[in-house]
C-alpha positions in Angstrom: 40.0 -8.6 31.5 42.8 -6.2 32.6 45.5 -6.9 35.2 44.6 -3.8 37.2 45.3 -4.2 40.9 44.2 -1.9 43.7 46.9 -0.6 46.0 46.9 -2.4 49.4 45.7 0.7 51.3 42.5 1.0 49.1 41.4 -2.7 49.1 39.5 -2.4 52.4 37.4 0.5 51.2 36.1 -1.4 48.2 35.6 -4.7 50.0 33.4 -3.1 52.6 30.5 -2.3 50.3 27.5 -4.4 51.4 25.4 -4.6 48.2 26.8 -6.6 45.3 27.4 -4.6 42.1 26.5 -7.5 39.8 24.1 -10.4 40.4 22.1 -11.0 43.6 18.4 -10.6 44.4 18.0 -6.9 43.5 19.4 -7.4 40.0 17.1 -10.3 39.3 14.1 -8.2 40.2 15.4 -5.4 38.0 16.0 -7.7 35.1 12.5 -9.2 35.4 11.0 -5.7 35.2 13.2 -4.9 32.3 12.0 -8.0 30.4 8.4 -7.2 31.2 8.9 -3.7 29.8 10.7 -5.0 26.7 7.9 -7.5 26.0 5.2 -4.8 26.3 7.2 -2.6 23.9 7.6 -5.4 21.4 3.8 -6.1 21.5 3.1 -2.4 20.9 5.5 -2.2 18.0 4.1 -5.3 16.4 0.6 -4.0 16.8 1.5 -0.7 15.2 3.2 -2.4 12.3 0.1 -4.6 11.8 -2.2 -1.6 11.9 -0.1 0.4 9.5 0.2 -2.5 7.1 -3.6 -3.0 7.0 -4.1 0.7 6.3 -1.5 0.6 3.5 -3.3 -2.3 1.7 -6.6 -0.3 1.8 -4.9 2.5 -0.2 -4.5 0.2 -3.2 -8.2 -0.2 -4.0 -8.7 1.3 -7.5 -12.0 3.0 -7.8 -13.8 4.6 -4.9 -16.1 7.5 -4.1 -15.1 9.4 -1.0 -17.9 11.1 0.8 -18.8 11.6 4.4 -22.2 9.8 4.2 -21.0 6.9 2.2 -19.1 4.1 4.0 -17.6 1.8 1.4 -15.9 1.8 -2.0 -18.4 1.4 -4.9 -16.3 -0.8 -7.2 -12.8 -2.3 -7.6 -11.3 -2.6 -11.1 -7.8 -3.8 -10.4 -5.3 -3.8 -7.6 -2.0 -2.4 -8.5 0.9 -0.9 -6.5 0.7 2.9 -6.8 3.2 3.7 -4.0 5.7 5.3 -6.5 3.2 7.2 -8.6 1.6 10.5 -7.4 -2.1 10.9 -7.6 -3.3 13.1 -10.5 -6.3 15.3 -9.8 -9.1 16.5 -12.1 -11.6 19.1 -10.9 -15.2 18.7 -12.0 -17.1 21.9 -12.4 -20.4 23.0 -14.0 -18.4 23.9 -17.2 -16.2 20.9 -17.5 -13.2 18.8 -16.4 -10.0 20.7 -15.5 -7.7 19.7 -16.9 -9.8 18.3 -19.8 -6.9 16.0 -20.7 -4.4 14.6 -18.3 -1.3 12.4 -18.7 -0.4 9.7 -16.2 1.8 6.6 -16.1 0.5 3.0 -15.9 -0.5 2.2 -12.3 -1.1 5.8 -11.4 -4.4 7.0 -9.7 -6.6 9.8 -11.0 -9.0 11.4 -8.6 -11.9 13.5 -9.8 -13.2 16.0 -7.2 -16.6 17.5 -7.6 -16.1 21.3 -7.1 -19.6 22.0 -8.2 -22.8 22.2 -6.1 -24.6 19.9 -8.6 -23.9 16.1 -8.9 -21.7 14.6 -11.6 -21.0 11.0 -12.6 -17.8 9.9 -14.3 -18.4 7.4 -17.2 -16.3 5.9 -20.0 -17.1 6.9 -23.5 -19.2 6.6 -25.7 -22.3 8.0 -24.2 -24.8 6.3 -23.4 -23.2 2.8 -23.6 -20.2 3.9 -21.4 -18.4 0.7 -22.4 -14.9 1.6 -23.7 -13.6 1.2 -20.2 -16.6 0.1 -18.2 -14.6 -0.3 -15.0 -14.0 3.5 -15.0 -17.7 4.2 -14.6 -18.6 5.5 -11.1 -21.7 3.7 -9.8 -22.9 6.7 -7.8 -23.1 10.4 -8.5 -20.5 12.6 -7.0 -22.2 15.1 -4.8 -20.5 18.4 -3.9 -17.0 17.9 -2.6 -17.1 14.1 -3.3 -14.1 12.5 -4.9 -13.9 9.4 -7.2 -10.6 7.6 -7.7 -9.6 5.2 -10.5 -6.2 3.5 -11.1 -5.2 3.1 -14.7 -3.4 -0.2 -15.1 -3.0 -0.3 -18.9 -1.4 2.1 -21.3 -3.7 3.9 -23.8 -5.9 6.9 -24.3 -9.2 6.8 -22.4 -12.0 9.3 -23.0 -14.8 9.9 -20.6 -17.7 12.1 -19.9 -20.1 13.2 -17.2 -23.0 10.8 -17.4 -25.4 13.4 -16.0 -24.2 16.1 -18.5 -22.6 14.2 -21.4 -21.4 17.4 -23.0 -18.7 17.6 -20.4 -15.8 15.5 -21.7 -12.3 14.6 -20.8 -9.5 12.2 -21.5 -6.7 10.4 -19.7 -3.5 9.5 -21.6 -1.8 6.5 -19.8 1.9 6.1 -20.7 3.6 2.7 -20.1 
């Protein structure tokens, strides 16, 4: 605290103020309101964090078909953290997969988007057993504009085809 002193002729002006500057009934009511507002804000922030965290965990499921009429993922192969790897995209058309071969890193997601009016179904080679990487196989057909996502969690070269038109083939090269 400083040693500041008011001149004698000004002391009466400051001592005649009726309301206290610190403490008293008014400041208690204000601090109670401030605490109430602070508690409400903390609850809102905590709720937002919980909501965002639950949405973030849903993004790590590994193989899903996205479509308006469907409500749930069709399968889950493995759960890995893909937050640092971008999603690679493959377009599915009536003439094939574009790109036909794609390179990704381990833990990266690949999404196949059906840009055709006819259905397609992603399946691991060889046709018809589809068993080289059975977890890659989409359980349902991709209708127009549907998307199927799979996360590759092991390095290697994985070939696949369209189970509804096996002449359409592609590959994913997964680097460590």
